[in-house]
NUBA-163557 format. One record per atom (N, C-alpha, C, CB): x negated, y negated, z. Coordinates in steps of 0.2 Angstrom, whole numbers, plus 5000, padded with zeros to 4 digits. Glycine has a CB too. Example, Ala and Ser with C-alpha at 12.3 -4.5 7.8 and 13.67 -1.06 7.14 Angstrom:
// NUBA-163557
493450285039/493850225039/493450165039/494350225045/493650115035/493250055036/493650005039/493050035029/
// end
This chain:
// NUBA-163557
497450745093/497550705099/498150665099/496950675101/498550665105/499150625105/498950555109/499650655109/499250505107/499150445110/499750425115/499050385105/499550425121/500150405126/500250335127/499950445133/500850315128/501050245129/500850205124/500750225136/501050215118/500850175112/501550175108/500250205107/501750115106/502250105101/501950075095/502850055104/502250095089/501950075083/502550035079/501750135079/502349975076/502749935072/502449925065/502849865076/502749945060/502549945053/502949885050/502650005050/502549835047/502849785044/503049805036/502449715044/503649815035/503849835028/504249785024/504149905029/504349725027/504849685024/504549635019/505149645029/503949645017/503649595012/503949595005/502849605012/503949535002/504249524996/503749554990/504449454994/503049544991/502649564986/502649534980/502749634985/502649464980/502649424974/502149434969/502749354975/501549444972/500949454967/500949524963/500349454971/501349574966/501449634962/502049634957/501549694967/502349574956/502849574951/502649594944/503149504951/502949634940/503649654941/503749724945/503949664934/503249754947/503349814951/503849804957/502649844953/503849744960/504249724966/504949694964/503849684971/505049694957/505749664955/506349694958/505749664947/506349764959/506849794962/506749834968/507149844957/506149824971/505949864977/505449824981/505649934975/505449834988/504949804992/504249824990/505149804999/503749794992/503049814991/502849884994/502549764994/503049895000/502849965003/503250024999/503049965010/503750004995/504150064992/503850074985/504850044991/503350034983/503050044976/502650114976/502549994975/502750154971/502450214970/501650214969/502750254963/501350264972/500650264972/500450344971/500250234978/499950354967/499650414966/500150464963/499350444972/500650444959/501050484955/501650514959/500750534953/501650524966/502150554970/502250524977/501950624970/501850474979/501950444985/502250374985/501250444989/502350344990/502550274991/501950244995/503250264994/501850174995/501350144999/501450155006/501350074997/502150155008/502250165015/502050225018/503050155016/502050275014/501850345016/501150345019/501850395010/500650305016/499950295019/499950285026/499550245015/500350225028/500350205035/500650255039/500650135035/501250275037/501650325041/501250395042/502350345038/500950415037/500550475038/499950465043/500250495031/499650405042/499050395047/499350395054/498750325046/499950365055/500250365062/500450435064/500950315061/500750475060/500950545062/500350585063/501450575057/499850585059/499250625060/498850595066/498750615054/498950535069/498650515075/499050525081/498550435074/499650565080/500050585086/500450525089/499550605091/500650475085/501050425088/501750445087/500950355083/502150435093/502850465093/503350415091/502950485100/503250355093/503750305092/503550255087/503950265099/503950255081/503750215076/504350175073/503450255070/504250105072/504750065070/504550035064/504950005076/504950035059/504849995052/505349945051/504850055046/505049885050/505449825049/505449805042/505149765053/506149805039/506249795032/506649735031/506549855029/506649705025/507049645023/507149645016/506749585026/506649625012/506749605005/506749675001/506149565002/507249674996/507349734992/507249794996/506849734986/507649805001/507449865006/507849925004/507649835013/508249925000/508649984999/508250044997/509149974993/507750044992/507350094990/506950124996/506950074984/506650075000/506250095005/506650125011/505850025008/507150095012/507650125017/507850195016/508250085019/508050205009/508250275007/507650325008/508450275000/507050305006/506450345006/506250365013/505850315002/506250325017/506050335024/506550375028/505950265028/507250365027/507750395031/507750465028/508450365030/507650485022/507750545019/507050595021/507850545012/506550555022/505850595022/505650605029/505350555019/505750555034/505350565040/505950585045/505050495042/506150645045/506550675050/506250725055/507150705046/506350715061/506050755066/506550795069/505550715071/506350855072/506850895075/507150865082/506550965077/507750895084/508050875089/507650885096/508750905090/507150925096/506850945102/506150905103/506751015103/506050855099/505450815099/505650745101/505150815092/505150715104/505250645106/505050595101/504850625112/504750625095/504550585090/505150555085/504050615085/505050495083/505550465079/505250405075/506150435083/505550395069/505450335065/506050305064/505150365058/506050235066/506750195066/506650145061/506850175073/507150135057/507150075052/507550015055/507450095045/507249965056/507549905058/507549845053/507149875065/508149845050/508249795045/508349725048/508849815040/508249675044/508349605046/509149595047/508149555041/509349565052/510049565054/510249495057/510349625058/510849475056/511049405059/511449425066/511449365055/511249395071/511549415078/511649345081/511149455082/512049345087/512149285090/511549245093/512649295096/511049295094/510349265096/509949245090/509949315100/509849295085/509449275079/509949265073/509049345077/509949195071/510449175067/510049155060/510749105069/509449185059/509149175052/508749245050/508649115052/508649245044/508249305042/507549295044/508249315034/507149355043/506449345045/506049295042/506049415044/505749255046/505349195043/504649215042/505349135048/504449275044/503749295043/503649355047/503249245045/503049385047/502849445050/502949445058/502149475048/502749385061/502749385068/503549375070/502349325070/503849335066/504549325067/504949385067/504849275063/504749435062/505149495061/505049535068/504849535055/504449545070/504349575077/504649545082/503549585078/504749485083/505049445088/505849465088/504949365087/506149455082/506849465082/507049535084/507049455075/506649585084/506849655085/506549675092/506649705080/506349625096/505949645102/506349695107/505849585106/507049685107/507449715112/507449795110/508149695112/507349815104/507349875102/506749925103/507449885094/506249895105/505549925106/505549965113/504949885106/505949935118/505949965125/505249975128/506350035124/504949925128/504249925130/504149935138/503849865128/503749975140/503549985148/502949935149/503450055150/502849915155/502249865156/501549895154/502249855164/501549965154/500849995153/500750015145/500750065156/501249995141/501250015134/500749965130/501950015131/500449995125/500149965120/500549965114/499349985119/500449915109/500849905103/500349905097/501349845103/500349945093/499949945087/500449915081/499650015085/500249865078/500549835073/500149845066/500649755074/500549865061/500249895055/500549865049/500249965054/500149845044/500449825037/500649895034/499949785033/501149885030/501449945026/501249955019/502149945027/500749915017/500549915010/499849915008/500849855007/499449955013/498749955012/498550035011/498349925018/497950045007/497750105006/497150125010/497550114998/497150175015/496650195019/496850255023/496350135024/496350285026/496450345030/496150325037/496150415027/496550325042/496250305048/496550345054/496350225049/496150365059/496350395065/496450335070/495850445068/497150325072/497250265076/497050275083/497950245076/496950345085/496750355092/496050325093/496650435093/495650315088/494950285089/495050205091/494550295083/495450175088/495550105089/495850085096/495950065083/496350135097/496750125104/496250135109/497350175104/495850195109/495250205114/494750145115/494950275112/494550115109/494150065109/494450005112/493850045102/495049995111/495449935114/495549945122/496149935111/495650005124/495750015131/495050015135/496050085132/494550045131/493850045134/493549975135/493350085130/493649925131/493449855131/493849815135/493349825124/494449845138/494949805142/495149745138/494649785148/495249755131/495449695127/496249685128/495349715120/496449625127/497149605126/497349615119/497249535128/496949605114/497049615107/496449645104/497249545104/496549695100/496049715096/496249715088/495849795098/495749695084/495949685077/495449735073/495849605075/495749775069/495249815065/495049785059/495649885063/494349785058/494049755052/493649805048/493649695055/493649785041/493249825036/492749775034/493749845031/492149805032/491649765029/491749755022/490949795031/491649695020/491749675013/491249625010/492449645011/491049625004/490549575001/490949515000/490249604995/490549464999/490849394999/491349384993/490249344997/491249424988/491749414982/492449444984/491449444976/492449484989/493049514991/493449474997/493049584993/493149424999/493449385004/494049345002/492949345008/494049334996/494649294993/495349324995/494549284985/495749284998/496349315000/496449355006/496649354994/495849355010/495849395016/495649355022/495349455015/495849375028/495649345034/495049375036/496249355039/494549335038/493949355040/493749335048/493349335036/493349375051/493249365058/492449345059/493349435062/492349315065/491749295067/491649325074/491549215067/491149365076/491149405082/490449385085/491249475081/490449405092/489849395095/489549465096/489849365102/488949475100/488649535100/489049595104/487949525104/489449575108/489949615111/490549635107/490149595118/490549615101/491149625097/491749585099/491349695096/491649535103/492249495104/492349445099/492149455111/492949435097/493149385091/493049315094/493849405088/492649275091/492649205093/492849155088/491849195094/493049175082/493349135077/493649175071/492849085074/494149145068/494549185063/494749135057/495149215066/494649155051/494849105045/495249145041/494249075042/495849115039/496349155034/496249125027/497049145037/496049175023/496049155015/495649085014/496749145013/495049085016/494649025015/494049045011/494448995022/493748995007/493149005003/492648945005/493349004996/492748905010/492348855012/491648875014/492648815019/491148845010/490448875011/490248875018/490048825007/490348825022/490148825029/490448885033/490348765033/491048895032/491348955036/491049025034/492148955035/491049025027/490749095025/490049105027/490749095017/489649045028/488949055030/488949075038/488548985029/489349045042/489449055049/489649125050/489849005052/490149155046/490449215047/490049275045/491149215045/489549265041/489149315037/488749355042/488749285032/488749425041/488349465045/487749475041/488749535047/487149465044/486549475041/486249545043/485949425043/485649565040/485449635041/485349645048/484749645037/485049595052/484949605059/485649625063/484649545062/486149585061/486849595064/487049665062/487349545061/486949685056/487249755054/486849805058/487149765047/486249795059/485849845063/486049855070/485049835062/486249795073/486449785080/487049825081/486549715082/487549825076/488149855077/488149935074/488749815073/487549955072/487450025070/487750035063/487750065075/487749985059/488049995052/487550005047/488449925050/487550055043/487050075038/487350075031/486850145040/486950075026/487150075019/487550025017/487450145018/487549965020/487949905019/487449845017/488449885024/487549815012/487049755010/487249695014/487049745003/486849655016/486949585019/486949535013/486449575025/487349485014/487849465019/488449505018/487949395019/488749525024/489349565024/489849525028/489349635026/490549535027/491049495031/491549545034/491349445026/491849525040/492249575043/492949545041/492149565051/493349585037/493949565034/494549605039/494049585027/495049565041/495549595045/495949645040/496049545047/496049705043/496449755039/497149755040/496149825041/497449705044/498149715045/498349765050/498549715039/497849785054/497949835060/497749805066/497449905058/498249795070/498149765077/498449805083/498549695077/498049805088/498249835094/498349775100/497749895097/498949775103/499049725108/499249765114/499649675106/499049735120/499449755126/500149725125/499049715133/500649765127/501349745126/501549685129/501749805129/501249675135/501449605139/501149545135/501249615146/500549555133/500149505129/500549485123/499449525128/500749535119/501149525113/501749485114/501249595109/502149505120/502749475121/502549395123/503049505128/502049385126/501849315127/501649275121/501249305132/501349305116/501149275110/501749265106/500649325106/502249295107/502849285102/503349245106/503149355101/503249215111/503649165115/503749105111/503449155122/503249085107/503349025103/503749035097/502648995101/503548985092/503948995085/503549015080/504248925084/502949045081/502449065076/502849115071/501849095079/502649105065/503049145060/502549205057/503249105054/501949195057/501449245054/500949275059/501249215048/500749335058/500249365062/499549335060/500249435061/499349345053/498749325051/498549245052/498649345044/499049205050/498949135050/499049105057/499449105046/499449135062/499549105068/499449145074/500349075068/499749205074/499649245080/498949265082/500149305080/498649285077/497949315078/497449255080/497649345072/497449195077/497049135079/497249115086/497149075075/497949115088/498149105094/497849145100/498949095095/497849215098/497649265103/496949255104/497849335100/496549235099/495849235100/495649185106/495449215094/495949125106/495849075110/496149075117/495949005107/496749115117/497049125124/496949185127/497849115122/496749245124/496649305127/495949335125/497249355125/495849395128/495249435126/495349475119/495049485132/495049445114/495149475107/494549515105/495449425102/494549575103/493949615101/494149635094/493749665106/493549665091/493649695084/493449765085/493249655079/493749805081/493549875080/493349885073/494249925081/492649905072/492349905065/492549975062/491549895066/492949965057/493150025053/492650045048/493850025050/492350105047/491850115043/492050155037/491250155046/492750165036/492950205030/493250155024/493550245032/493550195019/493750155014/494450115016/493950205008/494550055013/495150015015/495249975009/495049975021/495849975006/496049925000/496649895002/496049964994/496649825001/497249785001/497549784994/497049715004/498049814993/498349814987/498849764986/498749884986/498549704985/499049644984/499149614977/498649594988/498749634973/498849614966/498949674961/498249564964/499149654955/499249704950/498549734948/499549674943/498049694948/497349724946/497149774952/496849664946/497149754958/496949794964/497449864964/496949764970/498049854963/498449914963/498349964957/499249884962/498149934951/498049974945/497350014947/497949924939/496849974949/496150004950/496150054955/495649954951/496550044961/496650094966/496950154964/497050064972/497450154960/497750214957/497250254953/498350194954/496950224948/496550254944/495950284947/496250204938/495650254952/495150274956/495250344959/494950224962/495850354961/496050424964/495950484959/496750424966/495850474953/495650524948/494950534946/496050514942/494550494949/493850494947/493450554951/493450424949/492850564949/492450614952/492250594960/491750624948/492050544961/491850524967/492350474970/491150484968/492850494973/493450454976/493250424982/494050494976/493450364983/493450334990/493950354994/493450254989/494550354992/495150384996/495350454993/495750334995/495250504997/495250574995/495950594997/494750614998/496350614992/497050644993/496950714996/497450644986/496350744995/496250814998/495850805004/495850854993/496150775009/495850755015/495850815020/496150695019/495250825023/495250875028/495450855035/494450895029/495650785036/495850765042/496550775043/495650685043/496950745039/497750755040/498050755033/497950695044/498650775033/499150775027/499350715026/499650825028/499550695019/499850635017/500550655015/499450605010/501050635019/501750655019/502150615014/502050645026/502650645011/503150605007/503750645007/502850595000/504250625003/504850655002/504750724998/505350614998/504950775001/504850844998/505350844992/504950905003/505050874986/505450884980/505450954978/505250834975/505950984976/505951054973/505951054966/506551094976/505351034963/505251024956/504851084953/504850964954/504951104947/504551154944/503851144943/504851174937/503351184942/502651174941/502551134934/502251234940/502051094934/501851064928/501751104922/501151024930/501951084916/501951124910/501551084905/502651144908/501051114903/500551084898/500551134892/499851074901/500651104886/500551134879/499951104876/501151124875/499351144875/498851124870/498651054871/499051144863/498451024877/498350954878/497550954880/498750924883/497350894879/496650874882/496750824888/496150844876/496450844893/496550804899/495850794903/497150834904/495650734904/495050724908/495150674913/494550694903/494850684919/494850644925/495550614926/494350584924/496050654927/496750624928/497050664934/497150634921/497550634936/498050664941/498750674938/498150624948/498950734938/499550754935/500050784940/499550804929/500650754940/501150774946/501650824943/501550714948/501950864948/502350914946/503050894943/502550954953/503350944939/503950934936/503850894929/504350884940/503250894927/503050854921/502950904915/502450814921/503150884909/502950924903/502550884898/503650944899/501950904896/501450874892/501350914886/500850854896/501550884880/501550924874/501050904869/502250924871/500450934868/499950924863/499750844864/500150944856/499550824870/499450754871/498650754873/499850724876/498450694873/497750674876/497850624882/497250654870/497550644887/497650604893/496950594896/498150624899/496750534897/496050514900/496050464905/495550494894/495750474911/495750424917/496350394918/495250374915/496850444919/497550414921/497850454926/497950424914/498450424929/498850454934/499550464931/498850414941/499750524931/500450544928/500950564934/500350594923/501450524934/501950534940/502450594939/502350474941/502850604944/503350654944/503850654937/503750654950/504050714935/504550714929/504350674923/505150694932/503650674922/503450634916/503550684910/502750614917/503850654905/503850684898/503450654893/504650684896/502950684890/502450654886/502450694879/501750654889/502650664873/502750694867/502050714863/503150654863/502150754858/501650774854/501250714851/501850814848/500550724851/500150674847/500050614851/500450664841/500250604857/500250544861/499550544864/500750534866/499250484865/498650474868/498750424874/498050444863/498450434880/498550394886/497850384889/499050424891/497650324889/497050304892/497050254898/496550284887/496750264903/496750214909/497450184910/496250164907/497850234912/498550214913/498850244919/499050224906/499250204922/499650234928/500450244926/499650194934/500650304924/501350314923/501650344929/501350374917/502150304931/502450324938/502950384937/502850264940/503150394931/503650454930/504350434930/503450504935/504750484933/505550474932/505850494939/505850504926/506450464940/506850494946/507250544944/507250434949/507350564938/507850614936/507650644929/508550584935/507950694927/507850724920/508450704916/507750804920/508350674910/508950654906/509150714901/508850584902/509450764904/509550824900/510050804894/509850874904/510450764894/510950744889/510550714883/511450694891/510050674884/509650644879/509150694876/509150584882/509050754879/508550804876/508950854871/508250844882/509650844871/509950894867/509850884859/510750884868/510050944856/509950934848/510650954845/509450984846/510950904842/510650844840/510650794846/511150804835/510150744846/510050704852/510650674854/509550654850/510750674861/511250634864/511250564863/511250654872/511750524865/511850454864/511450414869/512550434865/511150444874/510750414879/510050404877/510850454886/509750354880/509050344880/508650404882/508850274883/508050414879/507650474882/507150444886/507350514876/507150464892/506650444897/505950474896/506850454905/505450444896/504750474895/504450434889/504850544894/503850464886/503550444881/503650484875/502750434883/503750454869/503850494863/503250524860/504250454858/503350534853/502750564849/502350514847/503050614844/501650534846/501150494842/501150424845/501350484835/501150414851/501050344854/500350334857/501550334860/500150274857/499450254860/499650204866/498950224855/499450224872/499550184878/498850184882/500050214882/498650114882/497950104885/498050044890/497450094880/497650054896/497649994901/498349974903/497149944898/498750014905/499449994906/499750034913/499850014901/500250004915/500650034921/501350034918/500649984927/501650104918/502250114916/502650134922/502350174911/503150084924/503550094930/504050154929/503950034932/504450174934/504950224934/505450224928/505250234940/505650284925/506150284921/506150244914/506850274924/505550234912/505450194906/505550244900/504750164905/505750214894/505850254888/505450224883/506650254886/504950264881/504450234876/504550274869/503750244878/504850244864/504950274858/504350304854/505350234853/504550344849/503950374845/503550314841/504250414839/502950334841/502450284837/502350214840/502750274831/502550214847/502350144850/501650144852/502850144857/501350084852/500650064854/500750014859/500250044848/500450034865/500449984871/499649974872/500850004877/499349924869/498649914869/498449844870/498349944862/498949794871/498749724872/498349704866/498349714879/498649714860/498349694854/498049624853/498749704848/498349574856/498149504856/497749484862/498749464856/497549534866/497049524872/497349464876/496349504869/497949464878/498249414883/497949434890/499049424883/497849384894/497749394901/498449384905/497249334903/498849344903/499449334906/499949324901/499449274912/500549354901/501049344896/501649384898/500749374889/502249354896/502949384897/503249394891/503349344902/503349464889/503649484883/504349514884/503249524879/504649534879/505349574879/505149644882/505649574872/505449654888/505349724891/504649734893/505649774887/504249684893/503549704896/503249634899/503049734890/502749644903/502349594906/501549604905/502549574913/501149554905/500449564905/500149524911/500149544898/499849564915/499549524921/498849544922/499949544928/498349494921/497649514922/497449564916/497449534929/497749554911/497549604905/497849664905/496849604905/498249684910/498549754911/499349744908/498549774918/499549784904/500149784901/500649824906/500249814894/501149794908/501649824913/502349834910/501749784920/502549894910/503249904907/503649914913/503249974902/504149874915/504549874921/505049934921/504949814922/505249944927/505750004929/506350004924/505950004936/506550054921/507050064917/507050034910/507750044920/506450004908/506449974902/506350014896/505749924902/506549994890/506550034884/506149994879/507250054882/505650034876/505250004871/505450044864/504450014872/505650014859/505950044853/505450074849/506349994849/505550124845/505050164841/504750114837/505450214837/504050124836/503650084831/503450024834/504050074825/503650004840/503449934843/502649934845/503749924850/502349884843/501649874845/501549814850/501249854838/501249824856/501149774861/500449764861/501449794868/
// end
C-alpha cells in the first residue's frame, strides 16, 4: 500500500559516542549489522516497503561512509517519483552553525522538503533495529485526527534506562513524557498495570510495562513547522514534550520487536540474536525485503568446518574452523584450526590478493590467521589477526583500552583496520 502525501525525514547525523570505537571513523547509522547491512538500511527498507516516495536523510558526523553507501545503493529509475535525498549539514547565510541537535537539523533544511499544507511528515531515527509498516501509524495518526503521533514499544522497567517513556490516557492521548529518567514517582505514574494492558488489547506482556518512544514520529506538516519556530535543539528532550502540551499528541502502540542499538552491549547482543533459533528480528521476513548495496561476490566457501547457530556472509572462505553463535561478515577469511565463539566479525571491504601470494606479499593479511581463539568479541572491518592469536579477555576486564583493541562491558573490540600480531593474547 502506498502512503499519499507523506514526507519522510531520517535522522542520520548522530555521533554515536556510546558505540565507540565502532563510530571512530563512521556515523552510527553507517555501522555494519548482520554481516552485510548498515543500520540505516533497516529504516530505509521499512520506508520503501511502506511505499513512501519522498525520503530525506540528514547527515553530519563522520558522514562520508554513510553518504557513499546511500548514494550508491538507493537509486530509483527516471520514471519514478520516488527519491532518497542526502542533506548534509551546511553553512549558509541563514544557517551559520552546524546542527545543534535532531530538531535543529530538521529546521535547518526545512526549505528542501517542499511541504504542501496537507502533507504529513514522518521523522525516523536511523539507528534502530525493527520491522515496521509505516502505513499503519500514518493511518492511526489520521484516524485520531492527531497533530502528533509517537510510536511506542512496550518495555519492562529495567529497559527504561536511557529511553523516553510516555504516560497516556484511555484514548491513547499522551498526557506526559519523561526523557531518560529513573525517578520512582515518574516510573510509578507511567506504569501500565494488567488492567491497562487489557484495555489496550495487549496480550502476553507482564505488568508493569512502560511505553518507550521508538524515535518514530508522525506530524502534521503545519504543526511541525510551528514546533520548529523556536530554538529547541532536540526532538526527545524538547519538541515532543512541547507538542504534548500545545497540540493533540497520541501514541501508536507497536507490538513487534524493536531495539535501540545505543551501546556496545546492545549492538553485540542484537547481532548475535539474529543467528539464534527463535529470532526476534527475522532477516527472512515475509513482509518486505531488507535492502542494501548489491555486491557481486562469489558464494561462501567452506572446507571441513564445524558451524553452529551462525550467520555467514557471501564472499568468505572458512578453512577447517569452528564457528559457534557468531555472525561472519562479507569477504571474511578464517584460517585453519581457528575457533570463533559468540563473535561478530564484520568482514572486509576488499580482498588483499597481494598478501595472499606465495611467498607472502609485504602487505598485512586481512582476516583471521591459523589456530586462533576468538570469544565474546567484535571485529570491525579489515582487521588483520595473526596466527595463534587469542582474543578471550583473559584478565576479565569490564572496561579497558589496549594497543589496537578496546574492551567495553566485557566485550573485546578490534577497531577498523587494526592489526593484531601473531601470538598475541588479549
